[in-house]
C-alpha positions as CSV (number, residue, x, y, z in Angstrom):
1,M,50.3,71.9,-17.5
2,T,47.5,70.7,-19.8
3,A,46.7,72.7,-22.8
4,A,43.2,74.3,-22.9
5,P,41.1,73.3,-25.9
6,T,41.3,75.6,-29.0
7,E,39.1,75.9,-32.0
8,A,41.4,74.0,-34.2
9,A,42.3,71.2,-31.7
10,A,40.9,67.7,-31.7
11,P,39.0,66.6,-28.7
12,A,41.5,66.3,-25.8
13,R,41.4,63.6,-23.2
14,I,40.8,65.2,-19.7
15,P,42.3,62.9,-16.9
16,H,42.1,62.8,-13.1
17,W,44.6,64.3,-10.8
18,V,46.0,61.8,-8.2
19,D,49.3,61.8,-6.4
20,G,50.2,65.2,-7.7
21,A,50.0,64.2,-11.4
22,H,47.6,63.6,-14.3
23,R,46.2,60.0,-14.2
24,P,44.3,58.8,-17.1
25,G,41.1,56.9,-16.2
26,T,40.8,53.2,-16.3
27,S,37.1,52.7,-16.2
28,G,36.6,52.8,-20.0
29,R,33.9,55.4,-19.5
30,S,34.1,59.1,-20.6
31,A,31.8,62.1,-21.4
32,D,31.9,64.7,-24.0
33,V,32.9,68.3,-23.1
34,H,31.6,71.1,-25.4
35,D,32.3,74.6,-26.4
36,P,28.9,75.9,-25.7
37,A,29.4,78.8,-28.2
38,T,29.9,76.5,-31.3
39,G,28.4,73.1,-30.0
40,R,31.6,71.5,-30.9
41,V,33.1,68.6,-28.8
42,T,36.5,69.8,-27.5
43,G,37.3,67.1,-25.0
44,R,36.6,63.7,-23.5
45,V,36.6,63.7,-19.7
46,D,37.4,60.4,-18.1
47,L,34.7,59.2,-15.6
48,A,35.9,57.4,-12.5
49,S,34.8,54.0,-11.4
50,T,34.2,53.1,-7.7
51,E,37.6,51.5,-7.7
52,E,39.3,54.7,-9.0
53,V,37.5,56.7,-6.4
54,D,38.9,54.2,-3.7
55,A,42.4,54.7,-5.1
56,A,42.1,58.4,-5.0
57,V,40.8,58.5,-1.3
58,A,43.6,56.1,-0.4
59,S,46.2,58.6,-1.8
60,A,44.5,61.4,0.1
61,L,44.5,59.4,3.4
62,A,48.1,58.5,3.0
63,A,49.0,62.2,2.4
64,W,47.0,63.3,5.4
65,Q,49.2,61.3,7.8
66,E,51.9,63.8,7.2
67,W,49.9,66.8,6.2
68,R,48.0,67.0,9.5
69,H,51.3,67.4,11.3
70,T,52.6,70.2,8.9
71,S,53.0,73.5,10.8
72,V,50.5,76.3,10.3
73,A,53.5,78.4,9.2
74,T,54.3,76.0,6.4
75,R,50.7,75.8,5.3
76,T,50.3,79.6,5.4
77,R,53.4,80.0,3.2
78,L,52.3,77.5,0.6
79,M,48.8,79.2,0.5
80,F,50.4,82.5,-0.2
81,R,52.3,81.0,-3.1
82,F,49.1,79.4,-4.5
83,R,47.4,82.7,-4.2
84,E,50.1,84.4,-6.3
85,L,50.0,81.7,-8.9
86,V,46.2,82.0,-9.3
87,E,46.6,85.7,-9.6
88,A,49.3,85.4,-12.2
89,N,47.1,83.0,-14.3
90,R,43.7,84.6,-13.8
91,D,43.4,85.4,-17.5
92,E,44.2,81.8,-18.5
93,L,41.9,80.4,-15.8
94,A,39.1,82.8,-17.1
95,R,39.7,81.7,-20.6
96,R,39.3,78.0,-19.7
97,L,36.2,78.8,-17.8
98,S,34.6,80.6,-20.8
99,A,35.7,77.8,-23.2
100,E,33.8,75.1,-21.4
101,H,31.0,76.9,-19.5
102,G,30.3,79.6,-22.1
103,K,30.2,82.6,-19.8
104,V,31.6,85.8,-21.1
105,L,35.2,86.7,-20.1
106,S,34.1,89.5,-17.8
107,D,31.9,87.1,-15.9
108,A,34.8,84.5,-15.8
109,G,37.2,87.2,-14.6
110,G,34.7,88.0,-11.8
111,E,34.6,84.3,-10.8
112,V,38.3,84.2,-10.5
113,A,38.2,87.4,-8.4
114,R,35.7,85.9,-5.9
115,A,37.8,82.7,-5.7
116,L,40.9,84.7,-4.8
117,E,39.1,86.2,-1.9
118,N,38.7,82.8,-0.4
119,I,42.4,81.9,-0.9
120,E,43.3,85.2,0.8
121,F,41.1,84.4,3.7
122,A,42.8,81.0,4.0
123,C,46.1,82.8,4.1
124,G,45.1,84.2,7.4
125,L,44.1,80.8,8.9
126,A,46.6,81.0,11.8
127,E,44.3,83.7,13.5
128,H,41.2,81.5,13.0
129,L,42.7,78.3,14.2
130,K,43.8,79.8,17.6
131,G,42.1,78.2,20.7
132,G,41.1,79.7,24.0
133,Y,42.9,79.2,27.4
134,S,41.5,79.6,30.9
135,E,44.2,79.5,33.6
136,Q,43.2,78.3,37.0
137,A,39.7,77.3,36.0
138,S,39.7,75.4,39.3
139,G,42.5,74.9,41.9
140,G,45.6,74.0,39.8
141,V,43.4,73.1,36.8
142,D,43.8,74.9,33.5
143,V,41.4,74.4,30.5
144,Y,42.1,75.2,26.9
145,S,40.6,74.5,23.5
146,M,41.9,73.6,20.0
147,R,40.6,72.9,16.6
148,Q,41.8,69.9,14.6
149,P,41.4,68.7,11.1
150,L,38.8,66.0,10.2
151,G,41.1,63.9,7.8
152,V,40.1,63.2,4.2
153,V,37.4,65.6,3.1
154,A,35.5,65.9,-0.3
155,G,33.8,68.6,-2.4
156,I,31.2,67.9,-5.1
157,T,30.9,71.1,-7.2
158,P,28.5,72.4,-10.0
159,F,29.1,73.4,-13.6
160,N,28.1,77.0,-13.2
161,F,31.3,78.1,-11.3
162,P,33.9,75.4,-11.9
163,A,36.8,77.4,-10.4
164,M,35.1,79.6,-7.7
165,V,33.1,77.0,-5.9
166,P,36.0,74.5,-5.4
167,L,37.9,77.4,-4.1
168,W,35.2,78.1,-1.7
169,M,36.1,74.8,-0.2
170,L,39.7,73.8,-1.0
171,P,41.8,76.6,0.6
172,N,40.1,76.5,4.0
173,A,39.9,72.7,4.0
174,V,43.6,72.1,3.4
175,A,44.8,75.2,5.5
176,C,42.9,73.6,8.4
177,G,45.1,70.4,7.9
178,N,42.7,68.2,5.9
179,T,43.4,66.6,2.5
180,F,40.9,67.3,-0.1
181,V,39.2,65.2,-2.9
182,L,37.3,67.3,-5.5
183,K,34.7,65.8,-7.8
184,P,34.0,68.7,-10.2
185,S,31.2,68.8,-12.8
186,E,32.0,66.7,-15.7
187,K,30.5,69.4,-18.1
188,D,33.6,71.8,-17.6
189,P,36.4,70.0,-15.9
190,S,39.4,71.8,-17.4
191,A,39.4,74.7,-15.0
192,P,39.4,72.6,-11.9
193,L,42.3,70.6,-13.3
194,F,44.2,73.7,-14.0
195,V,43.6,74.8,-10.3
196,A,45.2,71.4,-9.3
197,E,48.3,72.1,-11.5
198,L,48.8,75.5,-9.9
199,F,48.3,74.0,-6.4
200,A,51.1,71.5,-7.1
201,E,53.3,74.2,-8.5
202,A,52.8,76.1,-5.3
203,G,54.5,73.3,-3.5
204,F,51.6,71.5,-1.8
205,P,52.6,67.7,-1.4
206,P,51.1,65.1,-3.6
207,G,47.8,63.8,-2.3
208,V,46.8,66.9,-0.4
209,L,44.5,67.8,-3.3
210,T,43.0,65.1,-5.6
211,V,40.6,65.7,-8.5
212,V,38.4,62.8,-9.5
213,N,36.3,63.4,-12.6
214,G,33.1,61.4,-12.7
215,D,29.3,61.2,-12.6
216,K,26.9,59.7,-10.1
217,E,29.0,56.6,-9.6
218,A,31.8,58.8,-8.2
219,V,29.5,60.9,-6.1
220,D,27.8,57.9,-4.6
221,R,31.2,56.3,-3.6
222,L,32.4,59.5,-1.9
223,L,29.2,59.7,0.0
224,V,29.6,56.2,1.5
225,H,33.3,55.8,1.6
226,P,34.4,55.0,5.2
227,D,37.6,57.1,4.9
228,V,35.8,60.4,3.8
229,A,35.0,62.4,6.9
230,A,33.1,65.3,5.5
231,V,31.5,66.3,2.1
232,S,30.7,69.7,0.9
233,F,28.2,70.2,-2.0
234,V,26.7,72.8,-4.2
235,G,23.9,72.0,-6.7
236,S,20.2,71.7,-7.0
237,T,17.9,71.2,-4.1
238,P,16.9,67.5,-5.0
239,I,20.5,66.4,-5.2
240,A,21.5,68.5,-2.2
241,R,18.8,66.6,-0.2
242,Y,20.1,63.4,-1.6
243,V,23.7,64.3,-0.7
244,Y,22.9,65.3,2.8
245,E,20.7,62.3,3.6
246,T,23.2,59.8,2.1
247,G,26.3,61.3,3.6
248,T,25.0,61.8,7.1
249,A,23.4,58.3,7.1
250,H,27.0,57.1,6.6
251,G,28.4,59.2,9.5
252,K,29.7,62.1,7.6
253,R,29.7,65.7,8.2
254,V,27.7,67.2,5.3
255,Q,27.0,70.8,4.1
256,A,24.7,70.7,1.0
257,L,23.8,74.0,-0.6
258,G,20.8,73.6,-2.8
259,G,18.8,75.7,-5.3
260,A,17.1,79.1,-5.2
261,K,14.4,81.4,-6.5
262,N,15.9,84.7,-5.5
263,H,13.5,87.6,-5.2
264,M,14.2,91.3,-5.6
265,V,11.5,93.5,-4.1
266,V,11.2,96.9,-5.6
267,L,9.3,99.5,-3.6
268,P,7.4,102.5,-5.1
269,D,10.0,104.9,-3.9
270,A,13.0,103.1,-5.4
271,D,15.3,104.7,-8.1
272,V,13.8,102.8,-11.1
273,D,16.9,103.2,-13.2
274,L,19.2,101.8,-10.5
275,A,16.7,98.9,-9.9
276,A,16.3,98.2,-13.7
277,D,20.1,98.1,-14.1
278,A,20.4,95.8,-11.2
279,A,17.7,93.4,-12.4
280,V,19.2,93.0,-15.8
281,S,22.7,92.3,-14.6
282,A,21.5,90.1,-11.8
283,A,19.0,88.1,-14.0
284,Y,20.9,87.6,-17.1
285,G,24.6,87.7,-16.1
286,S,26.2,84.3,-16.8
287,A,23.0,83.5,-18.7
288,G,21.2,83.2,-15.5
289,E,23.1,80.0,-14.6
290,R,24.0,80.9,-11.0
291,C,22.3,80.2,-7.7
292,M,22.4,83.8,-6.7
293,A,20.7,85.1,-9.9
294,V,17.6,87.2,-9.5
295,S,14.7,85.1,-10.9
296,V,11.8,87.2,-9.6
297,V,11.2,90.9,-9.4
298,V,8.3,91.8,-7.0
299,A,7.1,95.2,-8.2
300,V,5.2,96.8,-5.4
301,G,2.4,99.3,-6.1
302,D,2.6,101.6,-9.0
303,V,6.4,101.0,-9.7
304,G,5.5,97.9,-11.9
305,D,4.8,99.5,-15.3
306,P,7.8,101.9,-15.3
307,L,10.1,99.3,-14.0
308,V,9.1,96.7,-16.6
309,D,9.5,99.3,-19.4
310,A,12.9,100.2,-18.1
311,I,14.0,96.5,-17.9
312,A,12.8,95.9,-21.4
313,A,14.6,98.9,-22.9
314,R,17.9,97.6,-21.4
315,V,17.2,94.1,-22.6
316,D,17.1,95.2,-26.1
317,K,20.7,96.5,-25.9
318,L,22.2,93.3,-24.5
319,V,24.9,91.8,-26.7
320,I,24.8,88.0,-26.8
321,G,27.6,86.1,-28.3
322,P,30.6,83.8,-27.7
323,G,32.2,84.1,-24.3
324,D,35.6,85.0,-25.7
325,D,34.3,87.9,-27.8
326,P,35.1,91.1,-25.8
327,D,31.9,92.7,-26.9
328,S,29.6,89.9,-25.6
329,Q,27.7,90.7,-22.5
330,M,26.0,87.3,-22.2
331,G,27.1,83.9,-23.6
332,P,25.4,80.6,-24.4
333,L,24.0,78.1,-21.9
334,V,26.1,75.1,-20.9
335,T,24.3,72.4,-23.0
336,R,21.9,72.1,-25.8
337,E,19.5,70.1,-23.6
338,H,19.6,72.7,-20.9
339,R,18.9,75.5,-23.4
340,D,15.8,73.7,-24.7
341,R,14.6,72.9,-21.2
342,V,14.7,76.8,-20.4
343,A,12.9,77.7,-23.6
344,G,10.2,75.2,-22.7
345,Y,9.6,77.2,-19.4
346,V,9.0,80.3,-21.5
347,G,6.3,78.5,-23.5
348,A,4.8,77.2,-20.3
349,G,4.7,80.7,-18.8
350,Q,3.1,82.1,-21.9
351,E,0.4,79.4,-21.9
352,A,-0.3,80.0,-18.2
353,G,-1.1,83.6,-18.8
354,A,2.1,85.5,-18.2
355,R,2.6,88.5,-20.5
356,V,5.9,87.8,-22.6
357,V,7.4,91.3,-22.7
358,V,10.6,90.0,-24.3
359,D,10.8,86.5,-25.8
360,G,14.3,85.0,-25.9
361,R,13.0,82.2,-28.1
362,Q,12.6,84.7,-31.0
363,R,16.2,85.6,-30.9
364,H,18.1,83.7,-33.7
365,F,21.8,82.9,-33.8
366,D,24.1,81.5,-36.4
367,G,25.9,78.2,-35.9
368,D,25.3,75.3,-33.6
369,G,26.0,77.1,-30.3
370,F,23.8,76.7,-27.3
371,F,22.4,80.3,-27.3
372,L,19.1,81.6,-26.1
373,G,17.9,85.1,-26.0
374,V,16.9,86.7,-22.7
375,T,13.2,86.6,-21.7
376,L,11.2,89.0,-19.5
377,L,7.8,87.8,-18.3
378,D,5.3,90.2,-16.6
379,H,2.2,89.4,-14.5
380,V,3.6,86.1,-13.4
381,T,1.7,84.4,-10.5
382,P,2.9,82.0,-7.8
383,D,1.1,79.0,-9.3
384,M,2.9,79.1,-12.7
385,S,5.9,76.8,-13.3
386,V,8.1,79.7,-14.3
387,Y,7.7,80.8,-10.7
388,T,7.6,77.6,-8.8
389,D,10.6,75.9,-10.5
390,E,14.3,76.8,-10.5
391,I,14.9,77.6,-14.3
392,F,18.5,78.4,-14.1
393,G,18.5,80.4,-17.3
394,P,18.1,84.0,-18.6
395,V,14.3,84.3,-17.7
396,L,13.2,87.0,-15.4
397,C,9.7,86.9,-13.9
398,V,7.9,90.0,-12.7
399,V,5.3,89.6,-10.0
400,R,3.0,92.4,-9.0
401,A,2.2,93.1,-5.3
402,D,0.0,95.9,-3.9
403,T,1.9,96.3,-0.6
404,Y,5.2,95.7,1.1
405,A,3.5,93.0,3.3
406,E,2.2,91.2,0.3
407,A,5.7,91.2,-1.2
408,V,7.3,89.8,1.9
409,A,4.5,87.2,2.2
410,L,5.5,85.9,-1.3
411,L,9.1,85.4,-0.1
412,E,8.0,83.8,2.9
413,A,5.8,81.3,1.1
414,N,8.6,80.4,-1.2
415,P,10.4,77.1,-0.3
416,W,13.8,78.5,-1.0
417,G,15.6,81.0,1.1
418,N,19.1,81.5,-0.6
419,G,19.2,85.3,-1.4
420,A,16.7,88.2,-1.3
421,A,17.1,91.9,-2.1
422,I,15.1,95.1,-1.6
423,F,15.4,98.4,-3.6
424,T,14.1,101.5,-1.8
425,R,15.2,104.8,-0.5
426,D,13.4,104.3,2.8
427,G,15.9,103.2,5.5
428,G,13.1,102.1,7.8
429,A,11.7,99.7,5.2
430,A,15.1,98.3,4.4
431,R,15.9,97.7,8.0
432,R,12.5,96.0,8.5
433,F,13.1,93.8,5.4
434,Q,16.5,92.6,6.5
435,H,15.1,91.5,9.8
436,E,11.9,89.9,8.6
437,V,12.9,88.1,5.4
438,S,13.8,84.4,5.7
439,A,16.9,84.2,3.6
440,G,20.5,83.6,4.4
441,M,21.9,86.5,2.3
442,V,20.1,89.9,2.0
443,G,20.8,92.8,-0.3
444,V,19.8,96.4,0.3
445,N,20.0,98.1,-3.1
446,V,22.4,95.2,-4.0
447,P,20.8,92.5,-6.3
448,I,23.3,89.7,-5.7
449,P,24.3,89.8,-2.1
450,V,27.1,87.2,-2.1
451,P,29.2,87.7,1.0
452,V,32.9,88.6,0.8
453,G,35.4,85.9,1.7
454,Y,35.6,86.8,5.4
455,Y,31.9,86.2,5.9
456,S,30.1,83.0,4.9
457,F,27.8,82.0,2.1
458,G,24.6,80.0,2.5
459,G,20.8,80.2,2.4
460,W,17.9,79.1,4.6
461,K,15.0,76.7,4.1
462,D,15.4,74.3,1.1
463,S,18.5,76.3,-0.1
464,L,20.7,74.6,2.6
465,F,21.0,71.1,4.1
466,G,23.2,71.1,7.2
467,D,23.9,73.6,9.9
468,T,26.9,75.5,8.5
469,H,27.4,77.9,5.7
470,M,30.2,77.9,3.1
471,Y,33.6,79.4,3.5
472,G,34.7,82.2,5.9
473,P,34.3,81.7,9.6
474,E,31.6,79.0,9.3
475,G,33.8,77.2,6.8
476,I,36.6,76.9,9.4
477,R,34.2,75.3,11.8
478,F,33.0,72.8,9.2
479,W,36.5,71.7,8.2
480,T,37.6,71.2,11.9
481,R,36.3,69.8,15.1
482,G,36.9,71.2,18.6
483,K,38.6,69.6,21.4
484,V,38.8,70.9,25.0
485,V,41.7,69.9,27.2
486,T,41.4,70.0,31.1
487,S,44.8,69.7,32.8
488,R,46.2,69.6,36.2
489,W,49.9,69.5,37.2
490,P,51.4,69.1,40.5
491,D,52.4,72.3,42.3
492,P,56.1,72.7,41.7
493,A,56.6,73.6,45.4
494,T,55.3,70.1,46.4
495,S,56.7,68.1,43.6
496,A,59.0,65.2,44.3
497,V,61.3,66.5,41.6
498,D,63.6,69.2,42.6
499,L,62.9,72.0,40.1
500,G,64.7,74.6,42.1
501,F,61.5,76.2,43.6
502,P,61.3,76.9,47.3
503,R,59.5,74.1,49.1
504,N,56.7,74.6,51.6
505,S,58.0,74.3,55.3
């Protein structure tokens, strides 16, 4: 297995994974991989050329010719082995996540735990792949259905969850009988590569999983490659739209999950301490670099002032530091450029008239890491860029609303519909909210309503392009296609072949 970068190590070369082994790139192109806590370059990841993508897909296609005929029992047994290896190596996987993404170890451990849920769901694929059967649908006619794999499929995944999001896709895809080509983010590629090593150790044949590191050149080739049957993507809305339009234009099945601006509505009757705790963890966990982060708190009525005060009091106690420090509660952002971009939004919000309750730009850190303090903005209005744009950083906006109806109208006017939450003691209000709000995932006194592995993840509106959500039951439908067989056999009593049945007189 490849060694994860350490503080003393020189930048390591990070290769591809093709035919069950590490394959150094041949394009001559590479990109720096950083430790966000120090700013130091810890690795150089190879970036695939079009020709290298073609070779990887060819390997996956060759493997599919046999893998598609592998029994469900064998696939299940291998998936159980894979699950046990991920469980046994969860600390090492979390360490690699923290080293290249920057998230603290507790966040990284949570990512591995959610990934394991999806592997465990795939371990039960035999139940989900069962078809239906109708005997004697017509005279002597039986009808039955089956689900069959698509072929070579691909996943294009983001930097913010470099292990969890690939494992939203991979287990179900291969358990359904497909072979899988992963193009992870070039910002933090070591964790996905480690997953591939564990996958091979579990006994999956070479070519069932391929990892191709790369940038736009690799993405574009996967989207048009004639042997790639389906593409699953998670990222920003503009790129999700591009992936969906390009892939479908070339005859592929595509699910593309885009960005978000998740709102948390707090009603006047809510438990303020519970809501403040939830807002802080949901807004600033993983430095706000997650598509389900709460970006906007909508304070309804007179709850606004006590809620803002409670959030501010908690923010002052947040410990920000390197991800591998067990005392850290929030780590750095993934790149220097992204940190500076997020800081720019804070300035824009202030200039537009928002009240800066806590200013993350004023927090100073030693060294060259990509750190930024957390920001809390109050009296944000829907015309400000801090509200209209997906910031993807530790910035929480508070919008004031006079009524429940005004709060819901804000959510409905927003172009995104990934997640939404309500905090209240009123069961009737909560029930009304979950039916009225246009979002794919809804939390009631839960700020980040990410579904468990046996449901499915996905938003509405500009948060999703395609008609199926990720993982769970909808994931099975995405990675397979249905077939219905209608059959008629001669009545044995009238058959010309003597089968030992009594014949009609």
